[in-house]
N, C-alpha and C positions, 0 to 999 in steps of 0.2 A: 333731436340736438347730433351735436358733432358725434359723440361715442358714437351714435347708432347708423350714423353715416359710414363712419368707419369701420363699423363690424361690416355691412353690406357689401360696399367696396372690396372686404376681404375675403366674402364669403364669394364672390363670382373666378368665374373659373378662367376666362377669357381676357385681355385684354380691352376687347371690343365691349364688352361688359362690363368692364369698371369704368370706362368712358362716358357708354350711357347711364350709368347712375348717375354720376358727376353732372354730366348736362342736366338730364331731369330736372336734379336739386336746386342747380343754377339756375333754371326756366324759373323753379318757383322762388328762390330769394329773391331776382329783378321782378318778379310781379311783386312779390310783399312787399319790396322796399318803396315802391310806385304810391303805395296805400297811407294815410294821413297818421291812422292809429299803428304803430308798429310794435306790438309789446315781444316780439320776440327777436328785436332786431340783434342785444349778443348776442344770441344762438346763429344766428342767419352771419354776422361777422366771423362767427367762429368756423364757421365751415368757410366762408369765403378764403381766410386762411389755411385751410386743410388743403381746397382745391388749387389755388397760386401754388402750395408747397410739391403737387401732382404733375404744374405746368401747362395750368387751363389759364387763359385769358378770363381776368376777372377786373381789367382798369372800370370798367362802367358802376364798380362796388365802393367808390370812392367818396361817393355823396353820403352814403350807406354809412363809411368807417364814420365821418367829417360829425354824423350825428352822434353817433356814437359818442364821441370826444365831445359833445357838448351836453346830451342827455343822461350821462351815464349817473348811475344815483350811489353804484355802491364802487367800494373799490376794486372787487373782479372786473368790473365792467368797464372800468375805467381802465385797469390793465388791460384788457384785451383790446381796447379801440386802441393805444397805445401799442398796442404789439403789433397788430394791423396796421397800423400806420407806416411802421418800420420794415414789416415782411414785404407785405403786398405791393408791386410795382405802382408806378404813377406816370398816370403820360403829360398829364396837364398838373402844370405845379400849380396852379391856380388853389389847388385843394389843400394842399399845404397851406396857403399863407391863412386859408379859412379855418383851417385847426390853429392858427398861430394864437390866438384871441384864446382858444381853453389853453393850449399850453400857459400862456401867461396868466390865467386865471389860477390855476394849479399851484405855479413857481411862488404866487405869492398870496396863495390860501391858508398856509399856515401851516400847513399838515404834512409833518414829514415825509409819510409815505407817498400821495400827491405828487409832492414837489421834487421826489426822488424820481417816478415814473416818469414827471414831464420833463427834469432837465434830463434824463438818457435820452428820452425821445427827441428832444431838440438838437442833443448832439447826433444822434442817428441822421434824422434828414432833414436837417437843420440848414437852409438857404442863409447866401449874405445879405440878402433882405431880411429875415425873420435874423437872425444873429443879430443883426445890427439894431431890429427893432426890439430888441430882448435881452440889450447888452445891460442895461439898467436891472434889468431883474434878476440878471445873474450875479453882478456885484454885489448886488443885497443877499444873495444868497452866499456869497463867499463874504462879507463881513458879518451879516448878524445870527447867522445860523449856530446853534451849538455841534451839529450831528457832524460828523468824518466823513461819511459817505457822500452826504451831501455837497461839503464844502468841495471835497477831492472831486466829482460829478460834475459839480459849476466848471470847476479850473479847467476839465478836459473841455467845458463849454467855449471858456475863455479863449483856449490854446485854440481850439478851430475858429473863435472869432477871427484871433490875431492875424491869422494866415490868410481867412478871405476879407476881411474888412480891416485893417491895422491902423488904418487911418481913425478910429472911435477906439479908439483900445489904450489908450495913457491915464484911463482910470485904475486899471488893472494893474498899476506898477507897484502901487503902495502894498496892497493886501496879498499881491503877489511875495513881495519883500518878505512880507512877515511870516508869508508860509511856510519858507523857504528854513526859518529857525521852529517850526512847529515839533512837536513832538512824535506826532503822529506820523507813521512810513510813509501812508498814502498819500496826504496830502503834501508832507514833505517834495517829493516825487515828483507830481505832478507838477506845484507850485517852480520844481526845478526846473522843468520841460518846458513850463511859461514862460519862467523869465528866459531862458534860450531863446524864444523865437520874442521874445518883447527886444529883446538886444537887438535881434536881428532887424527884426523891423520895424520899429518904434523909434526915431533917433532921442528924444528925451527920457528914455527912459535907463542910457545909459546912464545917466547924471545920477540915477539912485542906486543901481546896482552896484558902480564901480565902487562909490562911497564904502559899500561894504564887504568887498573882498575877502579882506583880512576876517572877519565871522566866516565867511562860506570856507578859508582854507584851516582857520582853527575847525567848524564842524568835519572836516573831509578830514583830518589829520587826528579826530577824536574817533571817528568810524572806521579809521583804521587799525588805531592800536584796541581798538576791543578785541578779544577773544570768546567767543562764545561759541561753542560748542552744543550745539542743543537749549541754551537757555533764551534764546529770541526766534521768533517768528519768522524774521525777518531773515533771518544768518544764512546761509549755502556752503554747506560742509565745512563749518569752524568759519568763513570769512562775515565777518558784521555786514549787511546791507549792499550787498555788492550793486544792484541796480540805484540805488540811491548814490552811492561812489561814481558809476558812469553818469548819472546824470550831474552832480556836483562838478562833475572832471569839467563836463561840456560846458557847461555852464563857465565857467571860469574860461576859461578857452574862448569862447564868443567873446565874455569881457573884454580880454586882453586885445584879441585882433581889434575891438573898436579901441583902446584905450589903454593904454598902458600906466599901472601905478607909478605913480610920482613918489611915493613913499621909500624910502629905503626900509626901512623897517615889514612894510607891506611884503617885497618884493623877496626880502631878508627871507620870509616867514613863507612866503609860498612857493621858494626853493626849498628850502627847507622838508616841505609837505610833500612834493613832489618826489626829492631825493630820498623819503622814508616809503612812500611808496612803492619806487621802483628798484630799492634796495631791500625792500621784505622777503626774505626765506621761505620756501614754503615748510611749513609744520607739519610735522603726523599728523597725518590720519585728516590735512586739510583737504579740501577740494582744487586740485589742481586748475581748468578750467574757470572757475571763479576767480582765482587768484590772481589767474593768469589773463582774464579780460581784465580786469581793472588797471593791471600792469600795463596791457595795449593802451587804454586807455589814456594813462597817464605817460605812456611816448608820445602818442600824437600831441598832448599838449606841451612837450616840454619841446616838441618839432614847432611850434610855434610860437615858441618864444621868439620875439625879436629880440635882434643883436644890440638892439637903444640901449635894450633894459639891462645889459651888463657891459657895458661901457666904459673902459678901464677897470673891466675883472671877469674881461673874457673867457680865463682859464676857468674861473666856472661854469661856465655853460658848455666849453667842451666839455668838461669832467659832467658834467649832468648830463648830455646827450649820450656820453661812451656809458657811462651808467643804464642808461635806459636801454642801448644795444644789449650791454655783459645781459641783463635781467630777461632779454626777448632770446638771445640764444640760451641760454639755458632750456629756456621752453621748448626747445629746438629736440631733446631726448625722450619727451612725454608720448606716451602710444596712442592719445588721439590722435588722430590724422588731420583735425580741422584744427588741434592746438598750434601742431605745428605748422602747417597752411598759411595762419592767425601768424606765427612767429617768421616764418621767413617771407610776410607781403609787408609787415612793419618795420623789419631791420632792413629791406629793399626802399621804405620808402624814408629812413633815417638817412643812408649812405647817399640816396639823391639828391638830399637838401645840404646835407652838408658834408658830404665828398671823404667822409673819414672814418676806413676800412682798417682803420686797426686793431677795431675790437671782433671785428666780426672773424678776419685773419685767424685770430686764434682758433676758431671753432668751426676751419673751412673741412677737419675731417668728419665733424657732425652733421653739415649740408651735404656730404658727399655721400651721408650713409641715406641720406632721402632721395636719392637719385636711384636706389634701387629698392623702392616701394615701389607698391603696385600701382597706386596712383598716378594718372599723369598726369595730372594738372597739380600732384604736389613734384614729380621730377621737376616739371618745364620751368613752376615757380622755383626749385632750388637750384635749377639752371642759371636761370634769369640773376641767382645773388652770386654762385658761384665766378661770372664774367664779369659782375660789379666790382667785386673785390679782389682780383687780380691784376696784379701789378709787374712789371718786372723782374723784380724775386722769384713770385710763385708762378711765373707763365708755364715755365717747364714741369713741373710737376703737376698744376691743376691739368696741364694737354695730355700727358702724360695717363693721368689716371681716368682722365671722361675713355680717350678712346680706350683703354682695359676695360671701361665696360660693356663697348659692343663688339671689340676683337681682341684676338690676341697675334701677337706678334712672335715670328720662330724664326730664324738662321735670317732674322731681320726683311721677312715677308707679312705683312700684318691682312688675315684673315678674319673673317667678319664669325661671329658667333651665334650661330642658331637662336631663334626666341630670348634673346638676355632683353630686346627694345622694340615694341613695334616701328615700321618705316617711321611714320613721321615724327616720333622721339627721336631716332637714329639720325635722321637730314636734322632736324634742329643742332644734334651734339656736334656734330660733322661741321655745320654753319661755324657753330660758335668758337670750335676749337680751331679753325683754320681763321674765323677772324683774333683771337689770341694769340695766335702766330703772327700776324700783318702787323697787329696792334705794339707787343711788346719784345719781339724778337731782335734780340741782339747778335746775335748769329748766324749768317746765311745760311748757309749748312742745315744746324737743327732747323729754321725754319722750312727749307726744302723737305726735308725730311717729313716732317709735320704735316706740308702740304702732300706729300708722296703718299704717307697712310694714308689719309680723307680721302684719296680719289681709289686707293684698294680697297678701303672699307666701304664708299659708297655704293658696292653692288651694281646690280643689274638694273634694269627701270629708264627712265626718263635721264639721259644726259642732264648733267649740271653745267650749264655754258658758267659759273659762278668759280666752279674751282678749277676749271680749265683756264678761265681769264684770270686766274690769280696766279695760277703755276709756271703760265708761259711768259708772263708779265713780269712776274720774278728775276725768272731766267735770260729777261733779254736786257734789265738791270744790270744783273752782277753779271759780269764778265767773265769772272775768276771761275765762278762755280760752274762753267759748261762743263769741262771734262768729269766733272764726277756727276754733275748730274746725267751724261751723255749714257755715261757708262751704268750707272742705275737705269735708266730709263730703257737701253736695250736689252738690259739683264731681263726686265718685267717685260717686257713687249714680245721677245724672244719666247720668253717663258709659257707665254700664254698657250702657245700651241700646247703644254703638257699639263694646265692650270684651268681646265674649265672655268671658275670663277672667277679669272682674268678675263679669258677670251670671249665673255658676254656683258663685261665690265666697260658699254659704250664710254664712261667717261673717262677712264683710264686709257683705252684704246685712242681716243683721242688728239688728249693731253699728249701721247705718247710719239701718234703722228704728227703733229704741230714741233714740240722738239725735236725728236728726231731729224726734218726735215730744216731744224733752224743748225742744228749741230752738225748737221751729215760731214761735214771736211775733215771730223774728229773720227769716222767711221775705217775700220780697216779692212773690213771683213763684210761685206753687207750681205752676206749669202742668205745669212737665216730671217733678216728683217724683208727682204722682199721676197722671202717663203711666206712669213706672216703674212705679210703684206696681199701676197697672194691668196691667203685663204681667204683674207676681211673678204674682196673682192670678188670669189669666188661663192663666200656661204650667203646663204640665206639668211641670217638670224640678225643679220646687221641691216641699219637703214637705210636709206642711199644717202645721205649725209654722211656714212660714216666712209662711204667709196668714194665722191666726193674731195674728202678730206686727204686719202689717201694715193687718188688721183697729185695732190698739189705736192703731197711728200714725194713722190714718185719724178716728177718734174726737178724739184729741188734736190735730190739724190744725185739726176743726171748731173746739174749743173757744179755741184760742191763734191761728189764721189765719185775719183778716178774708178774705181774697181766697180761700180754700179752703173758705168753711162751705157754701155749695151746692154744690159739686159732691162734695166728700168727703159730705155729708149722702147725694146721692143714690146714691152707690156703697154707703154702707152698709145704705141701702135696695133694693138689687139684691141685696147678699147674703145679704137672707134668702131667699132659692131658692137658694143653695150649696147644689150633693151632700154635702158635710161637715155632720153635723147638728151637731157643735158649732160648725163656725163663723157657722150659724143663729145659735145662741144665743148666742154672741157680739156679732153683729151686731144681735140683736134688742138684747140688755144695754144697749149703749151707745146704742141708738137712743133708746133710755128715758131711759138717765142723761143726755143731750145734752139731754135738756128739763125736767127735776128739778132743781131748785133746791140738794133736800137732798142731791145726789151731787157738789155741785162739787170735794169732796174729792178725788173718785174719777181724776178726769181733771188734779187738778193738779201741781206740778212734787213730786217724791219726794226725802226727803230725802239727804243723801248719808251714804254710812254709815260706821260708825269703819274709819280708816285701820289698817289689819294688815299689815305686814311680810310677807312669803313667807318659809319657811325652803329652804333645800336640805342634802337629806339626803345623808351622802356616806358610803362606806367603800370599804375595797378592792377590794370587786369592782364594785359598782353603785352607781349614782346615781340616785336616784328626780325627776324630774321636778318643779318648783315647782310646788306649786298654791297658788293663793290663796283666804284664810282666808274664807268664805263672810259678808256682811254682815248684821251685828244689828238685828232691828226696833228701832226707838223708840216707844213708849210716848208721849211728850211731843215734842208737834211744833205748829209755827205755827197751822200749819192742820189742824182734826180730820181726819186721813183715814177717808174712808168705806172699812170692809169691801167687797170686793168681791161682787157679786147673787148671792144665794141661789137656787139652781135656781126657773125660771121655773113658777107656779102653773096648775092650768089652764085655760084658756081656759072661761069661760064663755060662754052662748050673750047675747046682747045683742039679738037680732032685726033687727040692722042689719047689713046684710051689707059684708064689707070690700071697697073698690075694686080691682079689679084694675090690677095693673102695666100700663101702656103698654110697646109693642113688642116681638119676639121674646121666649122666655122667658132665652135666654144670651146676655149683651149684652159684647162686648167693653170693658173699663171704660177704655181707652188713648183709645176714641174721645168718652168723655164730653168735651165742651166748658161751660164756664159757662153759657150761655145756655140748653141743655136746659129745658123745665119741669118746676117739680119734682113730685114724687111726693105723691100728698096723704096726709095723716100717717094713720098706720094706728089704727084704732079698734076697743075691743071689750075688748084684753087688759086683766086688770089691773095696777096699777100693782106690782113688787116691794117690799117691806120691807125696811130698811134697818138694818144693826145698830144698838146703842150702843156706846158706847164699851168700857164695862164686858163686853160680851159679847165686843165685839173681843179683848180683852184672856185672856180665858178661850179662846179657838181655838188652838191648834196655829201655829207658824210653816208657812208655805207655804215652797216652791221660790223663791230666789232671784230665776230669771229671771221666773217668775208677780208676785216682786213687782215687780220693776223696771220690766219691760212694762204691769204693770196689767193681767193676764188671770186674767180667775174662777177661782176654785177650786172651782166645784161642777163635780160630776161630770160628763161628758159624758153625754147624755141617747142611750137605743138607737136607733140607725137605726130609723126606719120601714119599713115592711113596701111593699113596693112595689104589691102585692095590694092591703093594704089603702088606698091611699092611691088607688088606681085603681077601687075600687068604692066608696068616701066612706067609709073606714070611721075613726073616730076616734085621734086622738094625742094621748094624754092628757097628756102632758110636755111636749110642741113646739109652738110657737107658729105657730097656722095660716097655711099655705102660700096662696100667692095664686092662684087657677086660671088656666089662660091660657087667651083666646078661643078 
């Protein structure tokens, strides 16, 4: 027997012994299936079930299972056969089709026990062809039988039939409509789910169900009014049959989406029912998750109500949606995180469909409390809702409260709070705050302060080009803000030498470098700025990209700030010996450009980009971080812009040696002082040619950061081979380097 096989397997000491015992038994079973007389076929099928559960391949026993389905004499054997039919994997669906005749006989046998196990097997393993062939037998069980359990199982089979073969399912419409009003919970629940599928898949069924929507509303209202604390087996924490209420609400939603009720009385009763559900207060001792789940489903039905249904009475629809939002916001105080997450998701969906945020605005403090939870998904959903309900009036308090979650402000300086939130959530909050400031700001100075706070709080790591792009575009558009912005940025930039948190923040330092270069004409004393730039160039903590930005800033300081002209020129000349080939090239190009009157537009003020409002894409499960659209280059400008310098031509020998640089090979730029002797101008290299305006217009747009920072678009030359340099080899595409004495 199967019991003996299980005992022997359990007595084995190694997995190999267990596998050997089972394989030996399976070999004997396979031999017995070949015999004409099989007196112990039921025992062998039971062993097949056990072997299949242990992971052994027993697909060869399909025919034996089918034979047991047809030859079973007792209810125990029949139940064992159908159990094997459901558990043992079948490689060939032909065996299932062979078993369909046995299932049909048992469904029509008149025995409740055999019909029950047969319809359960059909629901589990029935194919589309089997379900279509046995639809008549399924319908007879729904209509004729008095057993509640068989009717419920038959409706489940009908539900599967509708999903697979809806063309033969119109016959289930009338008995399903009667089953919805059945007194049995299981029958009514199965009938409501079946009716929902019929409405969605069978077009003609809407005629029957739409006529009875008034009865469904009345039954739903009665269920909601019942207060059953322990008096009903289907109640859940004092809520009467919440599963059936949810199924009824889904059915009503499916009907309304297909056909809007024409009767005014039906519309009024449906409105009263939905309003009663969403307005029901939680009673003492009642299960809050059960009540909230019903209200969630009612809110979805309210969202699906078409505007045509309330034509001439739009105020009623608005009040109904507001009541649904109020009911859901009350669930935000619940201690269960799942309940709060569902409430946040439902409120977000309501606002996205209705654009009504007044109800959720009253509960903004509650939503902010959800931002302090440990669950990252709950925080992200709460942040999504906060951004959605923000308007011009609430933009300032919401942005400040969000920033306080990740940092603290002292003396108008923002510092990050360690361990407050993880880095991913921190970046999402910063992106959301920047989006709020861009979308709802009416004060340009407050907008700048918020962006500056975001720059300070983003910390070290990969630089955020979006934040740099936002603050530089804002500064370029608002000319009246440049004096205030220059003062704030210079303070932060020069304090970076004392505050390491700022010095390692490449996003902040990159924005400061650009803005200081654009507003260099407002700087009176550039000494501290030049020292900080020297630290950036000398330091090893920065990427080469930051050093390239520093080169552009030095060039703009030379042209716009007279006090920094001499030192910035010396630093540019010294950068010709930098270890990075591209930095050498940029320094050389700028050294030539600052002395060429034709290149005046290269280092001039960049025109402001067009204002483009960001968008936040939101759906039920995901929220994308707002991205700022890239500014478009303009071809008509007050001062004709000069395209970045083309690759430098090979240096032609002139017969005059280049004067060597004084001092050591690498000199700290922070130690450069204004009275240092100037480096002699370079001699020999040919000046680069500049493009005309027509040539500029034919060029492809270059990256935005390069445009904003005046970085050249020429490809970086290949780094020279050190051996060639030591042996005096030529470097055709690189400016000739100074030889150290």
